[in-house]
N, C-alpha and C positions, 0 to 999 in steps of 0.2 A: 368532404364539400359543403353540406347541407349544414352540419355540426358547426364547421368554422363559421359559415354566414351567422349562424345562430350567437356566435361570440363577435360580432360585427366586423371581421373579415373579410375584406373585397377581395372575393372569388366568383368565378361564373355561375349563373343559377342556370340548373336544369332545367331544361322544357320537356314537361313529360310528351310523349305521343299520344295519338287521340284516343287509344286504349288505356290510356293513365299509367303506360310503363316508362321507367327512366330510360332502358334499352329496349331495342327490337333487334331480333336476329333475321336477318334478310338474305336471299339469295340474288346475287348481280351478275347481268349477263357478261360473260366474258371472264369472271373470275371464279376460281373453285372454291365449292363450301360454302358455308354461310360467314356473313361478316356482322359484326356487333356494332350496332349504329346506336350514335346518341347525338344530341341536340342543345345546345345554350342559347341563352339570350344576347343578343349583340351587345358586345363592348367599344364603345368609342374610344379610340388613344392609337398610339403607335408604339413600336416595340423599342425598348430600351435601346438595343444594338442586336450584333449578330455575329458569328463566329468571323463569317467572311470578310465583314465590314467595320468591326468592332463597334464601338456607343456612337448612338446617334447624339448624345445630348451633349453640349459646350461642357468644356472641362471646368468651369464655374459653377456648374450645377452637378456636378458627378457627385462629391461630398455628401451635399444634401439628398440627392437620389438615393445612393447608399446607405445615408442613415436612414432614411424611411423602409429601404428593403430590409435592414437589419431589424428595426422594429418590428415589421410584418413576422420576420423569420420568427424573432421571439416569441411573439403571439402566438404562433402557428404551434411552437411547442410547448408553451405554457397550457393552451388548449388541449394539447394532448395528451399531456401530463395529469390532466384534470378529469377529461375524458373516459367515461364507461363506455365502450365499442358495444353494439349489439353481439349476443352470443354467438351469432353465425360470421361474424367479421373476420375476415382474412386477409392479407396482405403479405408480400416478399418481403425479405429481412435483407436488408444493406449492413449486414453485421461480420464476423470474422469471416466464416463460411463463404458468406456470397460477395466478398470482396476478395478473398484471397484463399480460399478451400481448394480443395478437387474439383470442384464444380462451381464456378462464381457465378453469379445472376446473370452476369452479360457474356460470359464466357471465359475461355481458358487463354488468356490475353498473350501468355508465355510463348502459347504455339503459334502467333500469328508468321505466317511464311515471309512477309515484307520484313522481319527483324533479321539484321546481320546477328551473326555467332555472338559478337560481343555484346549486343543489346538484350538478346537473349540470356543468356547468362547474368546480367545485370538483372532483369526483372524477375529470374529465378530466384537471384538472392533477395532482391525486394520483398516476393510474394512472400518467402519465409518469416521475414522479419517483420512485416505489416501482421501478417496471420498473428503470432506471438505476441506483439505487443499490443494488437486490438484486445486480444483475450485479455491479457493483462489490464488493460485499462476498464473493461468491465462495461456492464451496460444498466448501470442504478438509472435512476429516474432524473440525477441533476445533471445527466450526459446523453441519455438515450431514450426516443419515443420515436413515434410516428413522425416522419420528415415530409416535407415537398419533394426533395432528393433532386430537383432539376430547377432550383432558383437561378437562371441563367438570363445575361439580358434578352435573349428571345421570347421568355416565358414572362415578361414584366411590360405591361402596357401602363402608357402613360398617359393621361389625359388631364392636362394643363400641370399641376403640380402632386396629381393623385394616382398613385400606382397600384395596380390591380393586377393578382397572380392568375396565371390560366396554365393548363398542360399538366393533371396532376396524373398522369399515366405509371410515371414511375415513382409516386408516393408509396411510402413503406415505413418501416422500422428502420431506425438510423440513428447513428450518433449526430448531436445539433452541430459536432464541431465537422462533420461530414458534408453538413447542408452549406456552413459558412465556405468550407472549401471549395463545394460545387460553384457558388454565387462568383469567386475570385479566379478560378482555375484560368478561365480563357482570357482573362485580362492581364495575366501576369509582368505581359511583356509592354504593356501602353507605357505610356508618361505618366498617365494619371493614377498608376495601380495604387501607389501610396493612400493618395486619397481618397480611392476607393475604398481601400481597405481599412484606413481609418473610421471613414465614414461608416462604413457596414459594423463594425464594432461597438463604436459608439452608440450607434442607433439600437443595436442590439441589446448592448448594458444600461440604456434607457427603460426598457422593459424586463428584463432578465439578468441573473448573474451570469457573468462569465469570466473565472478567474484566470488572474497572469499566468499562474501554473497549467490549466489547460490550455490556453492559449500559446502557449509554447510548443504546445503538439500537432498546432496547424500544419508543418511540413508533413506530417505522418499521412494526415487526410487527404492532403494536397497530393500525395505521390499516390495513395489508395485511388484518388478519384480520376489520376490518367489512367491508371491501368485498367478501369473500366470502360473508358473509349477505346483503348485496343481491343479489349472484346470482344464491343460493338462492332466493331469493323471486320473483327476477323470472323465471326459470325455471320457478315455479310458480303464475304470476299465474292469479287464479281459485280456487285451492283454499283453503278456508276457513282453515288455520294461515297459510300465507301472508299472506293479507288481514288478518288478526287483528295479526301480526306487524309487517307493512311499516314502519308509523308510527314505531314504536319502535326498529326497527333502523335507518332512515334516521337518526333523531336520534341513536343511539349513534356511526354510522359518521361523520356530522359532525362530531360533536365530537372523534373520534379522529383524522380529518383534518385539522382545525383545530389542532389541538395539533402534530401531526407537523408540519404545514407553517409553522410559526412558525419565525423564524430560529432555526438551530443550530447546534451547533460542528463542527468539521471533521470529518468521519469517520476513523475509525483505520484504520492501514494492515494 
């Protein structure tokens, strides 16, 4: 985040502890083990929207907001491709194994108990296809780098016309199209989706190349993104939020999977 800020990208500013550390490990009453605690400077603004309530902005502002978000995503990817991380820098990967391997980063989504038999078969078939085609797509710098990995409306704070990105805990190595898919995933059924999609892509292309051939693969990354949310609730079965969101997440992920698995044109080389 400090490297992004040095590249003039609007992100939260970490506030060091009294001992000068970025993180402190603390034991808190009533909680087992130690907790990693960090603090950031206050950011004025309101959330762009939420999964439960949709986008907070008016329809006429959606296109421009997402264009700005697309520009910020492109700037993050360009910075990441040009940045040399410190030698001890380690982050997880949203790669083929991290999304569709034997142990995906967010959990074995196809084992979610709430899935019907048909849905389980659908996601098992999807997993095999996604892993093969992501592997074929490759991880060259024109398509893969460090990404935010959670550029959803909840994680964009708007102050006037200026958006700032928060919540970098999912940030890791991944495809740029996975970033774009994440931004669009939860608004695919909204009436303003096409405006948001067009704005996001236009904004991204103002700052970074995104070919039409690569963009044709967006259904692949939308389907892959959907499975991660199933893995998330699978590893949290029994928690109130997971129970509440599971039916909606299954419906959205199944729709993305079915759309992707329809006959498609050949992959770009």
